[in-house]
N, C-alpha and C positions, 0 to 999 in steps of 0.2 A: 854292281849294286843298283837297286831300283829307287827312283824318286817317288814312284807311286806303285800301289799294289791293289788289284781288284780280285777278290776271292768270293766264290759262291759255294754254298753248302746246300745239297739237295737230298731230300728223303721223303718219307711218308709222315703224315701227322703223327706226332708222338716220338719221332726220331730225334727231336731237339735241334733241328737245323736253325730255327729262328732263335732259340735260346742261346746257341753257340754264337750266332751273329750278334746278339745283344751283348754278351760278355765281351766279345772282341771289340765291338764298336765303342762301348763304354770305357773299356780299358785304354784304348788308343786316344779317345777324347781327353781322358785325364792326363795322358802323356803330352797333350798339346798338338796332336796330329789333326789334320782336317779329315773329316769322316762324312761319307754319305752311305746310309744303310737302307736298302729297299727290300721288300718282301713280295713274294708272289705265291699265290695259293689258289686252289680250285674253288668252285662255288659250293662245295659240300659243307653241310653244317658241322660235321665232325669227320676227322680223318682226311684221306685224300692226299694229293701231292703238295709239297711245300718246298719253297726255296728261300734263301736269304743271301743277298749279295752285299758285300761291304767293300767300299772303295776307300783306301787310305792314302794320304798324300802329305808331304811336308810343306806343300804350297797350296794356296786356295784352289778349290775345285767347285764346279757349279752344276755338274750333271754326273750321272752314272757313266762309267766307261763303256765303250762299244764292245770290247772283248775282255775275256777273263785271263788273268795271269795264273790263277789257280782254281781248281775245282775239286771239291770233296763230294763223292757220290755214295750214298748208302743204298740207293735203289736205282738201277738204270731204267726201269720201267717208269719211275717217277720223273727221271731226267728227260725221258722222251717227250713228256708233256710240256717241257720248257725249251725244246730244241731250237725253236725260232727266236727265243728271247735270250738264252744264255749261249753266247757265241765264244768258243774257245780260241785263244790266241795261238799263233803257229808254234810258239815255244812254251805253251802252258804246262804247268805241273798238274797232273791228275792223280788223285788218290781215291781208291775205291775199295769196297769191302771184298775180301778174298772170296766170300761165298757167292758173289755176284760178278762174274767175269765181264770185263769191258767189251763192248761191241767192237767188231773188226775195224769199223771206220774210225774209232777212237784209238784203239790199241796200235793200229798199223800206221797211223799218221806220222810222217817223219818230222823230227824236231820236237815233238811233244815228249814229255817225260811222264810215263804212265806206270803207276805202282799199285800193286795189290797189298792191302794191309788188313789183317783179320780183326777189324774193329770190334765186331760183336763178340768174338771169342775172347779177345784180350780184355774187353770190358768185364766180361763175366769172371775171368780169372783173377782180376784185382778186386772183385767184390762189388762192382758197380754195373750191374746188368743193363741199366738204362743210361750208362755213361759213355756210349761210343761217340757222342758229340763232343764231350770233354776230351776224350782221347784224341779225336781228330784235331781239336784246338792245339793240343800239345805237339802233334806232328807238324802242324802248320807253323807254330811259333819257332820250332827248331829249324825248319827249312828256310824261313824268311826273316829270321832274326828279330822276331817280335818280342815285346817286353815280357819275358817269362815270369819274372817275379811279380810284376803288376797283374798278370793274368792269374797267378796263384791267389793273390789277394782278392781279385774279383770273384774267383770261384768260391772262396770262403764266404764272401759276402752274399753270393747268390744262394748258397745253401745254409745260411746262418740260422734259419728258422727250423732246419732239420736237426736230426740228432748228430752228435759228434762223429758217430760211425759213418753216417752218410757223407759228411764233409770229408772225412779221411779217405773214404773209398773214391770219391771224385778227384781228390788230389792225387791219389795213386794212379787213377786213370790218366790224368794229365801227364804225370811223370812217365808213364808207359808210352804215351804218345810222343813225348819229347825224345825218348830213347829210339822209338821206331823211326821218327823223322830223321834223326841224326844218322841212323844206320843206313839210310838211303844214299848217303854220300853226295847229295846234290850241292854244287858249288855256285857261287856268284848269283844267288837268287835273293839275297838279303835286301830289306827295305832300309834305305839310307835316311836317317832323320835324327834330330836332336830334340830331347824332351824340352818342352816349353810350357807356357802358361796353360793351365787347365781350361778346357772349353766346355760349354754346355752342349748336351746332345738332346735334341728335342724333335718331335714330329710336328707337322703342320697343324694337325688337329689340336695337339697340346698347346702350341703357340697361340692359336685362335682362342682357346679356352682361357689361358692365362691372360691374354689381352682383354677378353671380355670382363674378367674379374678386375683387372687394373683400370678399365674404363668406367667401372662402377656398376656393371650389370649385377643385379641381385635377384633376378627371376629368369629361369630358363624352363621352357616347356618343349618337349620333343618326343619323338617316337623312334626307336632304334632302326637304323638302316645303314647297311654297308655302302660306302666306307666313311661315314661320318659319326658312327656310334661312340667313338672315343670321347667326343666332345660332351655328349650326354653323360657318359660315365664320370668324366672329370667334374662336371658341374654338380652331379649328384653327390659326389664326395665332398666337394669344397664349399659350395654355396651355404649349406646349413651351418658350417663352421664360421661363416662370415656374416651370419644374420640374414641370409637370403633363403630362397626356396627353389627347389627343382621339382618339376612335375613331369612324370612319364604319362603321356596321354594315350587314348585308345587308337589314335591315328594322327596323321599329319595335319588334317584340316582342323581338328580340335587343338593341336599344338599351336597353330598360327592364331586361332581364335583366343587362346589363353594369353599369348604374347601381346595381342592387341589390347586385351583387357588389363593385363599387368601394366603395360605402358600407359594406358589411359588413367590408371590409378596413381601414376607418378613414379613408377619404378622402371629403371632401365631394363629392358627385356629383350630376349633373344631366343632363337631356335636354330637347329641345324638339321640338314637333310641331304638327300641326293635327288637325282632327276625325277623318279616317280613320286617322291614326296613333294617336290616343288610343284608338280602338277596339281596336287590336292590343295596346296596352300594358295593357289592363285586367287581364289575368290576372296579370302580373308586379306590377302595383300591389297586387293582392290579397296576393301573397307578401310585399311590403314591409310591408303592414298587419299581416298575421299574424305575421311574424317581427320586427316592430317595428324596422324598419331605416329610417333617414332617407333620403328621396329627394325631389328637386325636379323637377317636370315643368312646363315652360312650354307651354301650349296656346294657339296663336294661332288664334282662330276664323275661319272663312271660310264662305261660303255652302254649304249642303248641301241634301239628303243626298247620299251617294255622292260623286262627284267634284264635283258641284254647280257653284259659282262659285269656283274656286280663287284668283282674283285679287281678289275682292271681299269686303267685310266683312259679318258677320252675328253675331248673338248666340244662335245656335241650338244650341250645345254645352252650354248651362247644365245641363239635366237629366242629360246624360251625365257631366259633371264632378261633379255633386252625387251622383248615384245609380249611375253606371255601375260594373259589376262584379258578382260573384256573392257571395252571403252578406252578412253584416253586416260591412261594410268601412269602418271609420272613416278619413276623410281630411280634409284642410283644403283649402279653395278660397279664394284671394285674387284679387280682380279690380282691377287698376290702372285709374285713370281717365284718365291721360294719359301722355305720354312720361316726364316727370320721375317720376311715380308708379310707372312700370315699374321704375325703379331701386329705390325704397324697397320696393315690393311683393316684388321678388325677394330682397332682403336679408332682409326679414321672413319670406319663405318658407323660406330656409335656417335662420334663427334658430328658427322653429317646428319645422321638420323635425328639426333637431339636438337641440333641448331635449326634444321630446316623442316622438321616434322613430317617425315615421309619414310617409307620402307627403303632399306638399303640391303642389297644382296652382295655378300662376299662370295665371289665365284671362283672357287678353288677347284682342285681335282685330286683324284686318288694318288697320283704321283707325288704331289706335295703333301697332302694330308696325312699319308701313312708312312712316308719315308722319314728316317731320322737323319738329322744334319747338324753339324757342329756350328756353334755361333758364340760370340762373346757375350758374357752375362750383361755387360754394361750397354749392349745394343738394345735391350728390352726396356727402353724409356721413351715415352711419347706424351705430348701434351693432351690433356683431357678437357673437353668442352661440355658444359652443362646446358640443359634446355632453358629457354627464355620464358620465365613465368611472368604472368601479368603483374604489372605494378599497381600500387594503390590508385593511381590516376586511371589506369586501364579499367579497374574494377568499378569505378563510379558509374559507368554506363557500358557494361562489358559486352563487347562484340568479339566472340571467339574467332570468327573468320573475317575479321576486318581486312578489307582490301588494302594492301600496302605495296610500295614500290618494289620491294624484294620478294614479295609473296609470303613473308613470314608474319603470322599473326600472334598476338599474346595468347599464351596457353595457361589454363588453370588446371587444378587437380581437385578431385572430390573433397569437400570440406572447406575449401577456400571461400571465405566470406565474400559474397558478391560475384563469385566465379561460376555459378551454376549456368548451364546452357543445355540446349537440346542437341543431341548428335545421333546419327545413324548412317545408313548407307545411301540415303536419299540426297539428291542435290539440295542445296540450301542457300539461304541468304547470309548476310554477315553475322546475324545473331544465331544462326543455326536452324532457323525455322525452314521446313521443307518448302521447296519452290520448284515448279516445273516450267517457269518462264524461260524462253530462249535467251533473253538478254542476260538474266542472272547466270544461266548455265555457261554462256560464253565468257562472262566476266570471271567466274570462278575457275573455269578451265585455264584462262590466261593467268590468273593469280597463282594457281598451283604449278603451272609450267614455268613461271618466272623464277621459281626457286632453282631450276636447273641452270639458268643463265648465271645466277649468283654463284652456284657451286662451281661451274666451269671456270669462272674468273678467280675464285679463291683457291681451288684445288687443281693445280697443274701436275697431275700425277702420271709420270712416265719415266722410263729409263732409256738412255741413248748410249750406244757404244760405237767405237770406231771413228775414223776421220770425219771432219766436217763436210768435205767434198768426197764423194765416193762413186766408183764405177757401178757398184751394186749396193742397194739398201734392202735389208731384210726386215719385214714387219711380222711380229708374232705376239702372242700374249701368254700369260700364265706359266705353266711348267715348261713350255717350249723355250722360255728365255735361257735356261741353263745350257742346253746343247747349242743353241744359236750363239750365245756369248762365247763359248769355248771355240766354236767354229770360226767366228769372226776374228778372234785372237790368232788362230792358226793361219787363216787366210792372209791376214795382214802381215804376219811374220814371214810368209812365203812371197811377199811382194805384191799381193793383190790389194786393191783399195775397196774394202767392204765395211759397211756400217750396219747397225741394227737399231730399230725403234720398237720399244715395248710399252704400249699403253697399259697403265695400271687402272686408270679410270676409263671404263668402257661406256658408261652412261652417267653424265654427258661426256661424249668423246672429245678429247683435246684436238679438235679439228685443225686449228691454226698451226699447232705444233707438228701434226702429221703432214699437213700440206707443205710446211717449210722443209721437213725432212725429205719428202718426195721431190721437191724442187732441187735439193742438194745432191740427189743421186741420179745418175744417168739411167739406171734401170732398177726395178723393184721386184722383189720376190716375197710373196706372202706365204708363210709356212704355218701349218696348223694340223691338229689331229682331229679332223672331222671329214668324213667322206664327201659331204655336200658342200664343203668350202664355205662354212658359215661366216667365218671372220672376213674373208674376201668380200662376200656379198653384203655383209653389214657395212664394211668400210665404204663400199661403192654407194651406199645410200647417202653418205655425208661428205665424202672426200673424192676429189677428182683423181682417179688412178688411170692414167692414159693407157688404153689397151695395147698400144704399140710398145710400151716400155714396162708392162706389168706381166709377171708370170706367177702362177699359183702352184704351190705344192701342198696338196691336201690328201691325206689318207686316213683310214680308220684308226682308232685307238687300239688298245690291247697290248701295245708295245710303245714305249716312249720314243720320241725322236732321238736319233743317234747323232753324235757330233760328225762322224764321217758321212752320214746320210745328208746332213745339212750342207757339208762341204761339197758333196757330189752335186746336189741340186744347185748350189751357188755357181759351181764351175760350168754346169750345163747351161745355166742362164747366161753366163758371161761368154761362153763359146758360141752359143746360138746367136747372141747379140752381134758378136764379131762377124759371123758368117753373113748375117742379114746386112750389116753395114758394108761388107765387101761386095755383095750383090748390088746394093743400091749405088755403090761407087762406080 
């Protein structure tokens, strides 16, 4: 019996691979299993290859598995496009359509159990010509002991808006799959678990959208761009029901301009985009920073540059998020580490933006934004902070940009008696009047940047795993946390002393906490998904990472970090360190 199971379904667009994964993951989440579901697809607008991978576990999991326990293939040519991402385990169960024979390297591999099932033919025979994905679910449930009755109920729910005949045909397809799977006679492949409390299944984009609503966001402006568009879709559906507004603009520059305007008017405002869109938003982000107007920008990283890999994850927008823009432009950057943290990071982004009156970027990536992950419903709770409006005393002689010790000035909204002031993108004095004097520019820059000092003291946002004193410390951020955390657990279980530090607040960086971590570790490994090692170079601008004790593992995105990949890099660092120490001795 297995404690965990990782299954991938591969086919062409329209084969229902993702739909089958949705049904399976939702069903198992309701049964109380821990679930991570990821999708991969080509850049085509319609059709093309598609895959869905579901990891199920009776214990908590933090990343997708390195290898597959089971694979369902409707088209081997489509599978070929995912060969470097979908790695079969040595004893994996492989089910494929009889009309498409398995390649020799798959069929002849010892230890694997490869079976041909006439998915397409059987689906037609039971009256569900498009139901081969449902038939495959039946076969998988029989082989791995998955909750068949719960899957039947989920299938009914999936097709409840269709006719009774469609529902019945898909149920017949499922039963035919169960019979086909049972007939294979595969033993000892079942998933061992006990049904427990129902869990929510949510994507990172959904978590960010729900968080924005909970934080009080009532205006969203955006332009569709993969892989952030689901946030726009969610807000377009829900904001009007809550008395808010959602605007799809002609481009990202206009979206950011609308957000600045909405926030200036007194409404919590937000946009979402990806790398190319963030480039267009830079000018208006500068306006928000200069005019000290709260704004939240969710940037879902994807492979770049240019159009790059629009459907794959990468961490190569870091330098853009941290430094992008002209002039000295203070901003805050928060990087969530998983789906649940996307909720908390987005609420924190609104809290910081509203309290400190500046733009805040939520720097997530496709791996977090579009994967679905189980979480407890009661975990989606977070304190909400409102903006500091000018008091009656402030309004007697209103100075919108009054110089204060923490950099925060009283803010007014249009229509507030006594709160009128001049604002634009020009440098200004305390009252908002344009000023080109060096002394005023220096004072205002210092005022705006003092906010970052206050934020750094108030928000110590990071995760730390492993022993306090370690032979090796791994530093990463964002979606890399999951595989690094699982790798750290495995390494410590094997007798190694390995720790991890994951900053969630990237600007301002928790420098003192990172320096303390570095001092507690004999050696450091920086791990990231960017070819140019952006995290490493950014850390070196503020943190002393001694060259003799620091190693970098940086590679392009397009494939998430693997747990075994992290373990391999950790062991290489430890072994190399031992060899150097032996030479020095």
